[in-house]
TORBA-357084 format. One record per residue (C-alpha): residue in one letter; x, y, z. Coordinates in steps of 0.5 Angstrom, whole numbers. Layout:
SITE   residuo    east   north      up
SITE         a       X       Y       Z
...
***
This chain:
SITE   residuo    east   north      up
SITE         m       0       0       0
SITE         k       6       5       2
SITE         k       9       4      -5
SITE         l       3       5      -9
SITE         l       2      11      -5
SITE         i       9      14      -7
SITE         i       8      12     -14
SITE         i       1      16     -15
SITE         i       4      22     -12
SITE         i      10      21     -16
SITE         f       6      21     -22
SITE         l       2      27     -20
SITE         l       8      31     -19
SITE         i      11      30     -26
SITE         p       7      36     -29
SITE         v       8      40     -23
SITE         i      15      39     -24
SITE         s      16      40     -31
SITE         i      12      47     -30
SITE         a      16      49     -24
SITE         q      23      47     -28
SITE         n      22      54     -32
SITE         k      29      58     -31
SITE         g      27      63     -36
SITE         y      29      64     -44
SITE         k      34      63     -49
SITE         k      36      65     -56
SITE         i      41      63     -60
SITE         i      46      68     -64
SITE         t      49      66     -70
SITE         i      55      70     -73
SITE         k      58      69     -80
SITE         e      64      72     -83
SITE         n      63      73     -90
SITE         g      68      78     -92
SITE         g      74      73     -93
SITE         l      78      77     -87
SITE         s      80      75     -81
SITE         r      77      80     -75
SITE         n      81      80     -69
SITE         p      79      84     -65
SITE         c      71      84     -67
SITE         f      66      88     -63
SITE         i      59      86     -64
SITE         d      53      91     -63
SITE         l      46      88     -62
SITE         i      39      90     -60
SITE         i      35      85     -58
SITE         e      27      86     -58
SITE         d      23      81     -54
SITE         d      16      81     -51
SITE         n      19      77     -45
SITE         l      25      81     -43
SITE         k      24      85     -37
SITE         k      28      92     -35
SITE         d      31      88     -29
SITE         d      32      81     -32
SITE         s      39      79     -32
SITE         v      42      78     -39
SITE         i      48      73     -40
SITE         l      52      71     -46
SITE         i      54      64     -46
SITE         d      59      60     -51
SITE         p      56      54     -52
SITE         k      62      50     -54
SITE         t      66      52     -48
SITE         n      60      53     -43
SITE         k      64      60     -41
SITE         e      61      66     -40
SITE         v      62      72     -46
SITE         p      63      78     -42
SITE         i      58      84     -45
SITE         y      57      91     -44
SITE         i      50      93     -44
SITE         f      49     100     -47
SITE         e      41     100     -45
SITE         q      36      96     -42
SITE         s      28      97     -42
SITE         d      22      92     -42
SITE         k      22      88     -48
SITE         k      29      91     -51
SITE         v      37      91     -49
SITE         k      43      94     -53
SITE         f      49      91     -52
SITE         r      57      90     -54
SITE         f      61      84     -54
SITE         e      68      82     -56
SITE         t      70      76     -60
SITE         t      75      74     -66
SITE         i      73      71     -72
SITE         n      77      67     -78
SITE         k      76      68     -85
SITE         g      69      65     -87
SITE         e      68      62     -80
SITE         e      61      61     -76
SITE         k      60      62     -69
SITE         q      54      61     -64
SITE         f      53      64     -58
SITE         e      47      63     -53
SITE         l      43      69     -50
SITE         r      40      68     -43
SITE         f      35      72     -40
SITE         g      30      72     -34
SITE         t      34      66     -31
SITE         g      37      70     -25
SITE         e      44      68     -27
SITE         k      49      74     -25
SITE         r      53      77     -30
SITE         s      60      79     -29
SITE         e      61      86     -28
SITE         t      64      90     -34
SITE         n      67      97     -35
SITE         l      66     101     -42
SITE         i      74     102     -42
SITE         n      75      95     -44
SITE         y      69      96     -50
SITE         t      71     102     -54
SITE         y      74     100     -61
SITE         p      74     104     -67
SITE         n      72     100     -73
SITE         f      74     103     -80
SITE         v      72      96     -84
SITE         g      65      96     -87
SITE         t      60      96     -93
SITE         e      56     103     -92
SITE         f      59     110     -91
SITE         y      58     117     -90
SITE         g      63     122     -91
SITE         i      66     129     -93
SITE         s      72     130     -98
SITE         f      75     136    -100
SITE         e      80     133    -106
SITE         k      81     125    -106
SITE         i      77     119    -104
SITE         y      81     113    -103
SITE         i      77     106    -103
SITE         v      81     100    -102
SITE         g      78      93    -103
SITE         l      79      87     -98
SITE         k      74      83    -102
SITE         d      72      83    -110
SITE         s      66      88    -109
SITE         d      61      92    -113
SITE         v      62      99    -110
SITE         q      57     105    -112
SITE         v      59     113    -109
SITE         v      54     118    -110
SITE         n      54     125    -107
SITE         k      49     129    -104
SITE         d      45     131    -110
SITE         g      45     124    -112
SITE         k      50     124    -117
SITE         t      54     118    -118
SITE         l      62     119    -117
SITE         f      64     112    -118
SITE         e      60     106    -120
SITE         g      64      99    -121
SITE         k      68      93    -119
SITE         i      74      94    -114
SITE         k      78      87    -113
SITE         y      81      85    -107
SITE         g      88      88    -106
SITE         q      87      94    -110
SITE         y      84     101    -109
SITE         k      80     106    -113
SITE         r      82     114    -112
SITE         i      76     119    -114
SITE         d      79     126    -115
SITE         l      74     131    -113
SITE         s      74     138    -117
SITE         s      70     141    -110
SITE         p      69     139    -103
SITE         q      63     133    -103
SITE         i      59     130     -98
SITE         f      58     123    -101
SITE         y      55     116     -99
SITE         i      58     109    -101
SITE         k      55     103    -101
SITE         s      59      96    -103
SITE         t      58      89    -103
SITE         g      64      87     -99
SITE         p      68      90     -94
SITE         i      72      96     -96
SITE         v      77     102     -93
SITE         v      75     109     -94
SITE         t      80     114     -94
SITE         t      79     122     -95
SITE         s      85     126     -97
SITE         s      88     133     -99
SITE         i      95     131     -99
SITE         g      98     132    -106
SITE         i      96     136    -112
SITE         t      90     133    -116
SITE         n      92     127    -120
SITE         d      98     126    -116
SITE         n      99     122    -110
SITE         f     105     126    -108
SITE         p     105     132    -103
SITE         q     105     138    -106
SITE         d     110     141    -102
SITE         k     114     139     -96
SITE         s     109     142     -91
SITE         d     104     137     -93
SITE         d     103     132     -87
SITE         d      97     129     -83
SITE         l      96     122     -80
SITE         t      90     117     -79
SITE         y      90     110     -76
SITE         l      87     103     -76
SITE         i      87      98     -70
SITE         s      86      91     -73
SITE         s      90      84     -75
SITE         e      90      84     -82
SITE         g      88      88     -88
SITE         f      90      94     -93
SITE         f      91     101     -93
SITE         f      94     107     -97
SITE         t     100     111     -95
SITE         q     104     117     -98
SITE         k     110     115     -94
SITE         n     110     114     -86
SITE         i     108     107     -83
SITE         f     108     106     -75
SITE         a     106     100     -72
SITE         v     105      99     -64
SITE         s     103      92     -61
SITE         f      98      91     -56
SITE         s     101      84     -54
SITE         d     108      80     -53
SITE         s     111      76     -59
SITE         n     106      79     -64
SITE         s     108      76     -71
SITE         v     108      82     -76
SITE         l     108      82     -83
SITE         i     108      88     -87
SITE         e     109      89     -95
SITE         d     107      93    -101
SITE         a     102      90    -105
SITE         g     107      88    -110
SITE         g     110      83    -105
SITE         e     116      88    -103
SITE         l     118      86     -96
SITE         i     117      92     -91
SITE         f     118      89     -84
SITE         k     117      82     -82
SITE         g     119      80     -75
SITE         n     116      79     -68
SITE         i     115      85     -63
SITE         n     113      85     -56
SITE         k     107      90     -53
SITE         g     109      97     -53
SITE         e     115      96     -59
SITE         l     115     101     -65
SITE         v     116      99     -72
SITE         n     118     105     -76
SITE         k     118     105     -83
SITE         s     119     110     -89
SITE         l     117     109     -96
SITE         r     120     112    -102
SITE         s     114     113    -106
SITE         p     106     112    -104
SITE         a     104     105    -104
SITE         l      98     100    -102
SITE         v     101      96     -96
SITE         y      98      89     -94
SITE         y      99      87     -86
SITE         k      98      81     -82
SITE         s      99      80     -75
SITE         s      98      74     -70
SITE         s      95      79     -65
SITE         p      92      86     -66
SITE         l      96      92     -68
SITE         l      96     100     -68
SITE         i      98     102     -75
SITE         i      99     110     -76
SITE         y     100     112     -83
SITE         g     100     118     -88
SITE         v     106     124     -88
SITE         f     109     125     -81
SITE         d     111     132     -79
SITE         d     110     137     -74
SITE         s     103     139     -75
SITE         t      99     133     -75
SITE         f      92     132     -72
SITE         l      90     125     -70
SITE         p      84     124     -64
SITE         v      85     117     -62
SITE         i      80     112     -59
SITE         p      84     108     -54
SITE         y      84     100     -55
SITE         k      88      96     -49
SITE         n      93     100     -46
SITE         y      99     102     -51
SITE         s      99     108     -56
SITE         l     104     113     -60
SITE         s     106     120     -59
SITE         f     109     125     -64
SITE         g     109     131     -60
SITE         d     104     134     -55
SITE         l     100     129     -52
SITE         n      93     131     -50
SITE         i      88     127     -45
SITE         f      81     129     -45
SITE         s      77     126     -40
SITE         l      70     124     -42
SITE         d      68     122     -34
SITE         d      69     125     -27
SITE         n      75     123     -23
SITE         l      79     120     -29
SITE         n      85     117     -26
SITE         y      91     116     -31
SITE         k      98     114     -31
SITE         i     103     114     -37
SITE         n     109     111     -38
SITE         l     113     114     -44
SITE         l     117     107     -46
SITE         s     123     111     -49
SITE         s     125     116     -45
SITE         k     123     112     -39
SITE         k     118     118     -35
SITE         s     112     117     -32
SITE         l     106     122     -31
SITE         e     100     121     -27
SITE         g      94     125     -25
SITE         l      87     126     -24
SITE         l      82     130     -29
SITE         k      74     132     -28
SITE         k      69     131     -33
SITE         y      71     135     -40
SITE         e      78     137     -37
SITE         y      84     136     -41
SITE         k      92     135     -40
SITE         v      97     137     -45
SITE         i     104     133     -44
SITE         e     110     135     -48
SITE         t     113     129     -51
SITE         s     117     126     -57
SITE         l     116     121     -62
SITE         e     115     115     -58
SITE         p     110     109     -56
SITE         f     107     110     -49
SITE         e     103     105     -44
SITE         i      97     108     -41
SITE         s      93     106     -35
SITE         y      86     109     -34
SITE         n      79     108     -30
SITE         k      74     112     -34
SITE         n      73     114     -41
SITE         l      78     119     -45
SITE         y      80     121     -52
SITE         l      87     122     -54
SITE         y      89     127     -58
SITE         l      96     127     -62
SITE         l      97     134     -64
SITE         g     104     135     -66
SITE         k     109     140     -64
SITE         s     106     146     -68
SITE         s      99     148     -70
SITE         n      94     143     -73
SITE         f      92     144     -80
SITE         g      89     137     -81
SITE         g      83     134     -80
SITE         e      79     127     -77
SITE         q      72     124     -76
SITE         i      70     125     -69
SITE         l      67     118     -66
SITE         n      63     118     -60
SITE         k      66     115     -53
SITE         f      64     108     -55
SITE         g      68     109     -62
SITE         n      62     109     -66
SITE         t      61     113     -72
SITE         s      54     115     -71
SITE         d      50     118     -65
SITE         k      46     123     -62
SITE         d      51     125     -57
SITE         f      58     128     -58
SITE         t      63     131     -54
SITE         f      70     133     -56
SITE         l      76     138     -57
SITE         t      78     142     -63
SITE         g      85     142     -66
SITE         k      90     148     -64
SITE         i      90     154     -68
SITE         s      96     157     -72
SITE         t      98     164     -70
SITE         k     105     164     -73
SITE         y     104     160     -80
SITE         s      97     163     -82
SITE         t      93     169     -81
SITE         g      85     168     -79
SITE         h      86     160     -78
SITE         k      80     157     -75
SITE         r      78     150     -74
SITE         i      71     148     -77
SITE         v      66     143     -74
SITE         y      62     139     -80
SITE         v      55     136     -77
SITE         l      52     131     -82
SITE         s      45     129     -81
SITE         l      43     121     -83
SITE         y      35     123     -82
SITE         d      30     128     -85
SITE         n      28     133     -80
SITE         n      33     132     -75
SITE         e      34     137     -69
SITE         i      41     139     -67
SITE         t      44     143     -62
SITE         i      51     145     -62
SITE         n      54     147     -55
SITE         d      61     151     -55
SITE         l      63     150     -48
SITE         t      69     154     -48
SITE         l      65     160     -50
SITE         n      58     158     -47
SITE         k      55     159     -54
SITE         t      49     155     -57
SITE         n      47     154     -64
SITE         k      40     150     -66
SITE         i      39     148     -73
SITE         t      35     143     -76
SITE         l      38     139     -82
SITE         q      35     134     -87
SITE         k      38     127     -89
SITE         m      45     129     -92
SITE         g      45     136     -90
SITE         v      51     139     -87
SITE         y      52     145     -82
SITE         q      59     148     -81
SITE         y      61     151     -74
SITE         e      67     155     -74
SITE         t      72     157     -68
SITE         e      78     161     -67
SITE         n      80     158     -60
SITE         s      85     152     -59
SITE         l      82     146     -56
SITE         s      75     149     -56
SITE         k      70     144     -52
SITE         i      64     142     -57
SITE         n      58     138     -55
SITE         i      53     136     -60
SITE         t      46     133     -59
SITE         s      41     131     -64
SITE         k      34     128     -64
SITE         n      37     123     -69
SITE         d      44     120     -71
SITE         v      49     125     -74
SITE         v      56     124     -76
SITE         v      61     129     -74
SITE         f      68     131     -77
SITE         e      73     137     -75
SITE         t      78     140     -80
SITE         s      81     146     -81
SITE         n      80     152     -86
SITE         h      87     153     -88
SITE         i      87     154     -96
SITE         n      92     148     -96
SITE         r      88     143     -91
SITE         e      93     138     -91
SITE         i      88     133     -89
SITE         l      88     125     -89
SITE         y      83     121     -85
SITE         n      79     114     -85
SITE         i      72     114     -85
SITE         s      68     110     -80
SITE         p      63     106     -83
SITE         v      55     106     -81
SITE         k      54      99     -83
SITE         d      58      92     -84
SITE         d      54      87     -88
SITE         s      60      83     -89
SITE         i      59      80     -82
SITE         l      52      76     -82
SITE         i      48      76     -75
SITE         t      42      71     -75
SITE         l      38      71     -69
SITE         g      34      65     -67
SITE         k      27      64     -64
SITE         t      26      65     -56
SITE         e      26      59     -53
SITE         l      23      57     -46
SITE         i      28      54     -41
SITE         t      25      48     -38
SITE         g      31      44     -35
SITE         e      37      45     -31
SITE         t      41      50     -34
SITE         k      49      49     -33
SITE         p      52      55     -30
SITE         p      58      58     -34
SITE         i      65      56     -32
SITE         n      67      63     -30
SITE         q      60      65     -27
SITE         k      60      68     -20
SITE         p      56      63     -15
SITE         i      51      64     -10
SITE         v      54      65      -3
SITE         e      54      58       1
SITE         t      49      58       7
SITE         p      53      60      13
SITE         e      54      56      19
SITE         g      51      57      26
SITE         i      44      58      28
SITE         i      44      66      29
SITE         n      47      67      22
SITE         i      43      62      19
SITE         i      37      66      21
SITE         l      39      72      19
SITE         w      41      69      12
SITE         e      34      66      11
SITE         i      31      73      13
SITE         s      35      77       8
SITE         l      33      72       2
SITE         i      25      73       4
SITE         k      25      79      -1
SITE         d      28      75      -7
SITE         r      24      69      -6
SITE         f      18      72      -6
SITE         l      20      76     -12
SITE         s      22      70     -15
SITE         f      15      66     -13
SITE         i      11      72     -17
SITE         n      16      72     -23
SITE         n      15      64     -23
SITE         f       7      64     -22
SITE         t       7      69     -28
SITE         i      11      65     -32
SITE         v       7      59     -30
SITE         l       0      62     -31
SITE         p      -1      61     -39
SITE         f       1      54     -38
SITE         i      -5      53     -33
SITE         k     -10      57     -37
SITE         n      -8      52     -43
SITE         i      -9      46     -39
SITE         k     -16      42     -40
SITE         l     -18      39     -33
SITE         p     -24      34     -32
SITE         p     -31      37     -31
SITE         i     -30      35     -24
SITE         l     -24      39     -23
SITE         q     -27      45     -27
SITE         g     -27      52     -22
SITE         i     -22      49     -18
SITE         n     -15      53     -17
SITE         f      -9      49     -20
SITE         i      -5      52     -15
SITE         l      -9      49      -9
SITE         i      -8      42     -12
SITE         i      -1      43     -12
SITE         a      -1      45      -5
SITE         v      -5      39      -3
SITE         v       0      34      -7
SITE         i       6      37      -3
SITE         l       2      37       4
SITE         l       1      29       3
SITE         i       8      28       1
SITE         v      10      32       8
SITE         l       5      28      12
SITE         l       8      22       9
SITE         f      15      23      10
SITE         i      13      25      18
SITE         f       9      19      18
SITE         l      15      14      16
SITE         r      20      18      20
SITE         k      16      17      26
SITE         r      16      10      25
SITE         k      23       9      24
SITE         v      25      13      31
SITE         v      20       8      35
SITE         k      23       2      32
SITE         e      30       5      34
SITE         r      28       6      41
SITE         v      24      -1      42
SITE         k      30      -5      40
SITE         e      34      -8      45
SITE         p      41      -6      46
SITE         e      46     -12      45
SITE         e      51     -14      50
SITE         i      58     -12      50
SITE         e      63     -17      52
SITE         v      70     -15      54
SITE         l      75     -19      51
SITE         t      82     -19      55
SITE         e      85     -26      53
SITE         n      88     -23      47
SITE         l      90     -16      50
SITE         e      97     -19      53
SITE         p     100     -21      47
SITE         v      99     -14      44
SITE         i     101     -10      50
SITE         e     107     -14      51
SITE         k     109     -14      43
SITE         k     108      -6      43
SITE         e     113      -6      50
SITE         k     118     -10      47
SITE         f     119      -6      40
SITE         g     119       1      44
SITE         l     112       3      42
SITE         e     109       8      46
SITE         e     101       8      47
SITE         l      98      14      46
SITE         p      94      16      52
SITE         i      86      15      52
SITE         e      81      19      56
SITE         k      77      14      60
SITE         e      70      16      62
SITE         e      67      15      69
SITE         n      63       9      69
SITE         i      56      12      72
SITE         i      52       6      75
SITE         p      45       8      77
SITE         e      44       8      84
SITE         e      38       2      84
SITE         l      44      -2      81
SITE         e      50      -1      86
SITE         e      48      -6      91
SITE         k      47     -12      86
SITE         e      53     -16      86
SITE         e      52     -19      79
SITE         i      54     -12      76
SITE         k      61     -11      76
SITE         t      65      -5      73
SITE         p      70      -6      67
SITE         e      76      -6      72
SITE         e      73     -12      76
SITE         k      72     -16      70
SITE         i      79     -15      67
SITE         e      84     -19      72
SITE         i      91     -20      70
SITE         p      95     -25      75
SITE         e     101     -22      78
SITE         e     105     -28      75
SITE         k     104     -25      68
SITE         i     106     -18      69
SITE         k     113     -18      67
SITE         t     119     -13      69
SITE         p     122      -8      64
SITE         e     128     -12      64
SITE         e     124     -19      62
SITE         r     120     -15      56
SITE         i     127     -13      53
SITE         e     129     -20      51
SITE         i     128     -21      44
SITE         p     126     -29      42
SITE         e     129     -32      37
SITE         i     127     -31      30
SITE         e     124     -38      29
SITE         k     120     -37      35
SITE         i     117     -31      33
SITE         e     109     -31      32
SITE         t     105     -26      30
SITE         p      99     -27      34
SITE         e      92     -26      31
SITE         i      89     -19      33
SITE         e      82     -20      34
SITE         k      77     -14      34
SITE         v      76     -12      41
SITE         e      70      -8      43
SITE         t      70      -4      49
SITE         k      66       2      52
SITE         e      72       7      51
SITE         e      74       6      44
SITE         e      74       1      38
SITE         i      80      -2      35
SITE         i      78      -4      28
SITE         e      84      -6      24
SITE         p      91      -7      25
SITE         p      95      -1      23
SITE         k      98      -1      16
SITE         k     104      -5      15
SITE         e     111      -2      14
SITE         e     118      -5      14
SITE         f     124      -3      18
SITE         k     130      -6      20
SITE         l     133      -8      27
SITE         q     141     -10      27
SITE         e     142     -15      33
SITE         q     149     -19      33
SITE         e     151     -17      26
SITE         e     144     -19      23
SITE         t     139     -15      20
SITE         i     132     -17      22
SITE         e     126     -15      19
SITE         i     120     -14      23
SITE         e     113     -12      23
SITE         e     111      -5      25
SITE         l     105      -4      29
SITE         m     104       3      28
SITE         p     106       9      24
SITE         k     111      14      27
SITE         p     107      20      29
SITE         e     112      25      25
SITE         t     111      21      19
SITE         i     104      23      19
SITE         s     105      30      21
SITE         e     110      31      15
SITE         k     105      28      10
SITE         k      99      33      12
SITE         i     104      39      11
SITE         e     106      37       5
SITE         e      99      36       2
SITE         i      98      44       4
SITE         i     105      47       3
SITE         p     109      47      -3
SITE         r     115      44      -2
SITE         i     121      48      -1
SITE         s     128      46      -1
SITE         k     132      46       6
SITE         t     138      49       3
SITE         e     136      53      -2
SITE         k     129      57      -2
SITE         i     125      56      -9
SITE         v     118      58      -9
SITE         d     113      54     -12
SITE         t     109      58     -17
SITE         s     104      53     -19
SITE         v     100      55     -13
SITE         f      99      62     -17
SITE         k      95      58     -23
SITE         g      88      58     -24
SITE         r      83      62     -19
SITE         i      86      65     -12
SITE         v      84      70      -7
SITE         l      89      74      -4
SITE         d      88      79       2
SITE         r      91      86       3
SITE         k      98      84       6
SITE         a      98      78       1
SITE         m      97      82      -5
SITE         m     102      87      -3
SITE         k     107      82      -2
SITE         i     106      79      -9
SITE         l     107      86     -12
SITE         e     113      87      -8
SITE         l     116      80      -9
SITE         d     115      81     -17
SITE         y     111      75     -17
SITE         f     105      78     -21
SITE         p     107      75     -28
SITE         f     106      68     -25
SITE         v      99      69     -23
SITE         e      93      68     -28
SITE         e      87      70     -24
SITE         v      87      74     -18
SITE         y      80      76     -14
SITE         i      80      81      -8
SITE         t      75      85      -5
SITE         s      74      92      -8
SITE         k      77      95      -1
SITE         v      83      92      -3
SITE         a      83      94     -10
SITE         s      82     101      -8
SITE         e      89     101      -5
SITE         l      93      98     -11
SITE         p      97     102     -16
SITE         m      93     104     -22
SITE         k      97     100     -26
SITE         y      94      94     -23
SITE         r      87      96     -22
SITE         t      86      96     -29
SITE         s      90      89     -30
SITE         e      85      84     -33
SITE         k      88      79     -28
SITE         i      85      82     -22
SITE         k      78      82     -21
SITE         s      75      86     -15
SITE         v      69      84     -12
SITE         e      64      88      -7
SITE         l      62      84      -1
SITE         t      55      85       2
SITE         r      54      87       9
SITE         f      52      81      11
SITE         e      59      78       8
SITE         e      63      83      12
SITE         s      59      82      18
SITE         m      61      74      17
SITE         a      68      76      16
SITE         e      70      78      23
SITE         d      68      71      25
SITE         l      71      67      20
SITE         g      78      71      22
SITE         k      77      69      29
SITE         r      75      61      27
SITE         v      82      60      24
SITE         g      86      65      29
SITE         g      87      70      24
SITE         s      85      78      23
SITE         k      79      81      20
SITE         e      82      82      13
SITE         t      83      74      13
SITE         g      76      73      14
SITE         e      74      78       8
SITE         a      79      73       4
SITE         l      75      67       6
SITE         a      68      70       5
SITE         l      70      72      -2
SITE         a      73      65      -3
SITE         l      67      62       0
SITE         k      62      66      -5
SITE         l      66      65     -11
SITE         k      67      57      -9
SITE         i      75      58     -10
SITE         d      79      53      -6
SITE         k      86      57      -6
SITE         c      87      63      -1
SITE         i      93      67       1
SITE         v      93      71       7
SITE         g      98      75      11
SITE         e      98      70      17
SITE         k     104      66      19
SITE         f     100      59      19
SITE         n      98      54      13
SITE         k      91      51      14
SITE         i      85      48      11
SITE         f      78      51      13
SITE         q      72      48       9
SITE         n      76      45       3
SITE         i      80      52       2
SITE         n      87      51       3
SITE         i      90      57       6
SITE         y      97      59       5
SITE         s     101      64       9
SITE         y     104      70       5
SITE         e     111      68       8
SITE         n     111      62       4
SITE         f     113      66      -2
SITE         e     118      71       2
***
């Protein structure tokens, strides 16, 4: 009957469990490279619209092949819509899939916008302004059309892979380019019409790109800076003449000068910053930073886009370091020479490579994300010349991508505002006579922005950033309901484990009441459509299905209580077995231990408490009375030392002895050792392992082996994920062990004390402890005999389920499966 009842309950629970297992939603994203070009890096911007998406839903991206989280930066999220960006690499013709989950409750890794800014200059659709020449470089055989603002065709035809087309203009033109394959578009006024050579020696300007493969057209100079070590770089002209080939490390510079203008091919194993054109003292180049390396030509200007920008610059040739703090829209001009530099920063910024002299060049202005078009731009203009040109001005061009676009131009330097309305491909021109003017542009719809000079010889060279790239195909799959268990991502932050102790558990449960209630409401809204579609028998119509679920669960609980009580009653009525004390075989064991010089560990004996009503009965005896050893069997120490002949030694059979004090289950592990007696080696059986051996083995499992004569630190402990407290973190940096670590987790409090160089390192992950976790930290520290800082490190390790922790203490321990290492192990 009992089994039948259990089967019925399980059968009733099957539909309930299948509904209750809903864990949110997922959508497959497929990315296909269709441009015949390896993309490294490749940043993907996506807008997902879905009726099931909520403003407060967690949104997480997973690589299904590795089940690892792909970090994303969310620009905006609202009900039914989310816009985000992520970074990947994709090879020529490769197809990749990603799984987007939302509403699952999984926590997304924290990301910073500074790691997601990237200027892209490869695409299939462009808007721009040119004054003399347009260069179009083919990265794949493509059909290309170029039209101006009035709809006049400036060029229409095929541009093959590895070739370029130059369009000469008789007057400045606003143009639109559409291509069937990926291309690079560069505008230029360097050199006279129908000629690529500079008109005179004063013509100069530079532009840039960040990539690992492609083509570009340059008149003379090529500068390349690597973002990583051991970067294999190949640079050659389109005819195959070698310009440079070799491996360079991060921050290293390749500086080459060509004899004549040429189309150049480049390929590298990891991304490069490539700056090219004609170098002189009046170059103007605004750069959206990627990673931490760039190149300076003279005056380096740092323009802050956010409050409290901390920056530090290491000039790699002159070995100088500069650091500072800037408020929003403040800038700092630093005098340098032609040299690469490393920069670390915590907020968004713009880098301006201004040259030593004034600026006659121009460039397209990108937004703080590195995007081409936007509704909000804030930037600086170039420097005004008072020595080489009278009436020199900097000009801002605003090009609208939509009709009836309301635009506001704010000159923050002069506190001047202009409001205009433009139609599609309409342009507004704003002039300023001040060097490094702060300009802010806002609009109703997207615009693109350019900044140049009014000089009669503009000396302009800049790349146009595309508004679209159809050479990367993106397909969004259907939204699917997640009904089974979702496998958490490998690098996902886990939920904090339930703490120990009654008081801590109560506080923990109270803190979760709100989340559990919201989760219940959310699950109920998800289950409701399924409930409405369930066709119940007529007899059950009108009954709330949730009530049925509650009744079933109640029956299970009652059945569990009933079976538990029966089990407890059976255990109580069971008669205790008599315990027989065996003493006859104890003497050989005791005798043998004494003969071999083995000391018996002391055992604390409990007092035998005899009930008062049984004390008078003579039948009951204490264990001391039961065990009687005749005096003649007790030997003196001298008699025990005698060793019998080898042939007569017999190992007595050790039987299981049961007493109230302890239980001897098995003889210890057998080990061989030697006794030398009368010039003979006698092998005997050791009954117990040496305590020293046991302690050494345990210590070897915890502490890395260090040579007694020469101290060698085992850096393998730094591999994988590891938690450090403040003292340990500082010690690792002091002893220069930071290159050996792979993934370090510290509290946000510790991160705030680190030098700027390490705060922005990808190896270091800072995690903020909750108030409850901070309150646990002091208790955890006391439990292991350490400080509160040690407790905070343990709380972080428990939170993230990391099994290695280095702390500023003098002990090595294992606590709740966490190996705690002292920082003194690595001194």
